[in-house]
N, C-alpha and C positions, 0 to 999 in steps of 0.2 A: 577733137573738138577745139582744142586750143589753137590749132592751125587755122581752122575755119574762122574763129573769132578774130584772129590776127589779120587774116585776109580781108575780112569784112570791115575792120577798123582802119584799113590802109588808106591811101590817098583817094581812092574812089569809094570810100566807105558809104554805108547806107545812111539815108536820112529820111525823116518823115515816117508816116504811118506805114507799116508793113514793108519798110525798106524801100519805098518808092521815092525817088528824087523828084522834087518839083510838086506840082499840083496833082491831087488824086482824082479830081473831077474832070469830066470832059469840058472842053472849052465852051463857054457860053452858059454853063450852069452856075448858079449862085447859091448862097446860104439861105436865101429868102424862101418863105412859104410860097406855093404857087399862086395864092390869092394876092400876095404882096406885089406881084409883077404889075398889076393894074395900077397900084398906088405910086410906084417909083420905077424908073428905068435904070437908076444908078446902082451899081454893085459895090460892095465893100471889098477892098483888097484883102487877101488872106495873108496871115503871118507866115513868114518863111520858116521852114522846119530847120531845126539845128541838127547837125550830123550826130549820129550815135557814137558814143564813146566806147572804148575797150571795156571798161568795167560794166557799163550798161549791157553790152552784148554778152559778156560773160555771165552776168546775173540772169539775163533772160534765158540763155542756153541752159544754165543750171536749173532754172524753174521748169523748163520744158522737160529736161531729163527726170526731174523729181516727179512730175506729173505722169510720165510714162512708167516709171518704176512703181509708183503707187497704184496705177491701173493694173499693171501686170501682177502685183502682189494680191490685189483684190480678186483677180481672176483665179490665181493659184489657190487662195484660201477657199473660194467658192467650190473649186474642183475638189479639193481635199475634203471639204465638208460633205459633198455629194458622195464621194467614194466611201467615207466613213459610214454614212447612212446606209449605203448599198451593201458594203462588204463587212462592216463592223470594224472594231479596233484590233490592235495587234493580238491581244489576249484571246479574243473571240476567234480570230483566224488560226492562231496556234492550237486552240482546243479542237477545232474542226480537223486540222491536219493530224493531230494525235489520235483523235477518234477514228479517222479513216484508216490510220495505220494499224489499228488493233484488229 
């Protein structure tokens, strides 16, 4: 992960929303509401995006990994709860094994 962040923050680093350099809209689109086109033909120039920094990319990558880990842990807990309801706990399973051995 550190290598990826370092590559992304290099000379051709990412900038803007979702790592896109330059404008995110198709040419000719503006920030105005569709009804506003009738009132004015002038468009407002957009603010240039600033390049992402190494700490920003590192923090975003850590947040993504944190979200993935949280999601996987939630799935594991749900699976363990379902198995407990279906098969019982350790003591219950041990009792069944002992009873079957008699």
